[in-house]
N, C-alpha and C positions, 0 to 999 in steps of 0.2 A: 334650895334650888341653885345649882351651879351651871352656868353657861360658859362654855369654852370660847376663847377668842375665835372670831371668824366662823363660828358655828351658826348655821341657818336655823332660825326659830320660826315656827308657824303657829298660828292660833286656830284652834278648831272648836266648833260648838255643835251641840246636839240639842235642838230646841223642841221640847215636847209640851203637850198640854198641861202636864203635871209638873215635870221636872226639866230643868235645863242644865246640861253639863258643859263646862268650858275648860279647855286645857291648852297647855303649851307643849309642843312636840319638836323633837329633833329627829333627823333621819338615822335609823339604825342600819344594820347590815341588810335586812330584808324588808323592813317596813318601818313606818314612823314609830318612835318610842316616846312615851309621855315624860315630861319633866315635872309637871304638876297638873292635877285635875281638881276642879271644885264644882260642887253641885248647888243649885239654887232652886227655890220654889218659884216656878214660872209665874203663877198668878199673883205673887206678892210684888211683882215689878211692873211698872207702867209700860215699859218697852224693852227691847233687847239691848239698846245702848246703855241703859241703866245697869244691867247685869254685867256687861262687858267692862264698863267703867269701874264697877266695884271689884271685879276680878283683877284688872290691871293695877289698881291701887295697891292690892295685896301682893301681886306678882308682876312687877314691872319688868319688861323685856323688850328688846328690839324686834319688832314683828316684821318679817319679810313678806308674809302672805297670810290671808285668813280665809277660812271656809266655814259655812254654817249649814248643817243639815236641819231642815225646818219642817215641822208637821203642817203641810199645806201645799197647795199648788204654786210652783215657782214659774213665773212667766216673764221672760225678758229681764231677769235679775230683780224681780219684785214679787212679794208674797204677802197676802192677807191671811194670817194664820187661821186654821179651821176651828181650833178649840181655845184660842186666846184672842183678846181684843188688840192684837198687834198688827202693824204694817211694817214690813222690813224690806229694805232695798239695798242693793250693792252700792249704788251711788251715795245714798245717805250714810252708809257705814264708812265709805272712803272719805267723805267730807268730815265726818265726826272724828275719826281717828287718824286721818292722814296716812292711810295705807294705800299702796299702789295696786296691790292685788287683793280683791275681795270677790268671793264666789258664793252664791246661794244655791243650795241643792235641796230638793225634796228629801226629807229625812230617810225615806226608804231607799232612795237612790244612793245616799251616802252609805247606808248599811250594806247595800249591794256591792259597793266598791270594796268593802272590807272582806267580802266572802273569799276571794282568792288569796287573801293575806292571812286567813285564820290558821292557827296551829291546830294540830290534831286534838289536843286536849280542850280546845275551844269549841268543839262541835261533837255531836253524838248522832249515830245513824239509827234511823227507824226502818229504812229499807236500803240494803246495800246496793242493789241495782247494778247497772253497767254504765258508769259515767263516761261520757264522750268528752275528751279534751277539746277545749275551745268551743264547746257547745253552749247554747244559750242557757242561762241560769234564771230561775224564778225565785222570788222572795215573797213570803206571806207573813205578816207580822201583826198578831193580835196583842193589843195592850189597851191604852186609854181609848184608842180607835182601832181601825183595821187598815194597815198599810200594805201596799203591793208595789213591786218593782221588778224589772227584768235587767239582765246584764248580758249584752251581746258582744261577741268578739269581733273586732274590726280593726284592720291596719295594725296588727300586732299588739293590741291591748283591748281590755274590756271597757265597754262604754255603757253607762247606766241609762236605763230608760224609765222615766218616771211614770207613775200611774195614780189615778184616783179611783181605782177599781173597787175600793172598799165602799164606795157610795153608789155602786150599781144596785139595781133592784134585786132583792132576795127572791130566789126562785125555788119554792118548795118542790120536793120530788116524791113525797109520800103523804098519806093522809094526816099523820100527826104533825108534819111540818106545815101542812095547809091550815091546820087548827092554830098553830103558832102564828102563822102569817095573819090570819084573821084577827087574832088577839092583838097583835102589834099594829095592824092596820087601823083599828079603832083608836089606838093610843097615839100613833105618830103620823098617820096619813101615809106618806111614802115609807115603805119598809126597805131600807138598804141592807146589804150584807153586814155592814158594821153594826146595825141594830141587834144582830144576833151573835156575831163573832168578834167580840171585844170584851173588855172587862164589864162594862155596862150591859153588853149583850148576854153574858152569862147570868146576870141579875134578871134580865128580861125573861130568859128561859125559865129560871127559878120561879119568877112571879106567875108566869103562865101555868106552870105545873101546880103551883100552890092554889091558884084561883080556880083551877079546873076541878078541884075537890078530890083529885086522885091521891094526894098526900096531905098529911097534917104537918103544920109548921110548929115545932116545939118552942116554948117560950124562951128557953135559953138561947136558941139560935136567932130568934127575932131580936133579942136584946144584943147579941153579939154583932149582928149586922148593923144595928143602929150605932153601936159604939165606935166602929172603925170602918174599914174597907169591906163593903158587902160581898164583892166578888172574891176577895181573899177568904172571907169567912165561909163562903159556899164551897170553894175548892178545897180548903183545908178540912172542912167538916166531912167532905166526901172522901178524901184520901186517908184521913187519920181516924175519924170517928165513925165512918161508914154510915152516916145518917142518910136514910133512904131518899128523902127529897133531894138532898144535895148530890147523892150518888147518881140519881137519874138525870139531874140537871147537867152534871159534868159529862156523863155518858152521851147525852144528846148533843151537847156542845162539841165534844171531841169528834163525833161522827160527822157533824155538819162541817167542821173544820177540815176533816179529811176530804169531804166532797168538794169543798171550795179549793183546796190545794190541787186536787185532780183537775178541776176545771181550768185553773191557772196554768198547770203543766201542759194541757192540751192547747190552750189559747196561744201560748208562745213557744210551743214545741221545746220544752225545757229538758233537752237530752243531756244537758250538763248537770242537772239536778234541781231539786226543789228544796229550799231552805226555809225553815220556820224561825223567824226572829221575834222581836218584841219581848215584853216582860212576862207573858203568860206561859208559853210552851216550856221553858225550863222548870217552872214551878209545878207543872202537871205531867211531868215525864212518865210517872207510873201509869197514868191514865192513857197517855199516848201510846204506850207500849203494849196495851192490853188487846189490841187487835181491831177495835172498832174504827180507829183512824185509818189504818191501811186498807181495811175492807172497803170503806167509803171512798178512799182515794182511788182505788183500782177499778171499782165496779162502774165502768163506763161503756157497757155494751161491747161493740166490736173493737174498742181500743183498750180493753182490760189487759191484754197481754203486753201491749205497748207501755202502759203505765207501770206494770209490774217490773219493767226493766229500768225505770227511772229512779235514781237515788233520792232518798228523802233524809234530810239531816236537820237537827235542831241546833241553833246557834246558842252556845253557852256563855259567850263573851258579852256581858251586858253593856260594854262600851264600844260595840262594833260600829255604831253610827259615828261615834267620835273618831274612831280609827279611820273610817272611810273618808270623813271630812278632812282629816289631817293629810291623808293620801292625796286628796284633790287639791289641797292647798299647796303641796309640794309640786304637783303636776302643773299648777298654774304658773309656777316660776319658769317652766320650760317654754311657755308660749311667747 
């Protein structure tokens, strides 16, 4: 890692329930460019400061500003993470590392900031649509959880709007979805959208179909799910081995994801486009392209034609949240 004299360096972090990425960035011609990025297992650390301290011991640098995209609601520079036992605050990070500029963002708000910076090879279109420049953008990101965010254009720049929409109530729209809701209601009480449209959500769908008696679970698949990531086992078995239970689980998942994306597009009038982020969409692209997603996305009664004109794209850059956080860190220097 080489830092030029007088070159401004910022630190960016993307804190997720499973993995935390931390990186040093300098400003390139059009967007922040990484000097070094390191990944950590989030659950192996007692708090964020521990991870940052370990990172800086390996990669010492003069930090001008820092920004962290974090999976959880950020209020007044403070966050209690949703899927980790961490409390993070801007004030605490400033005191610990003696930085002047520290900003916390919801991780989806950070990802949203990266959307206008993405290169063409870092996204793929599911629906070309008719993008309106400076129009509101919507982001839906299924992964360990389900994140949502918006990006509104104001005063010459895009402003991220955070959301915890992944925790709103799941609203079934057909008989089989009602069956799924009843199954999950007995298990969890409140059934949020995240209980269905996330990595664990795919497993919930699979479990419901299995327990319904419609499909048989082969022993090799049961063993595979126990050995590693069950959501990964389901999606890969659907795409590669065409195992019937997995195929139906993924088809059902993709259809409901399309419906949720359409709901979000209507909620915030996302005439600038809807983007799918998170770790899952790039891994299930073949399923997303098969038609069930867009059909569910567009079928909204009188607004079907309106939704047909909205672009839908999948983000392929798995470091988008880190890029957005680095962008926010540089913007903080202008305040």
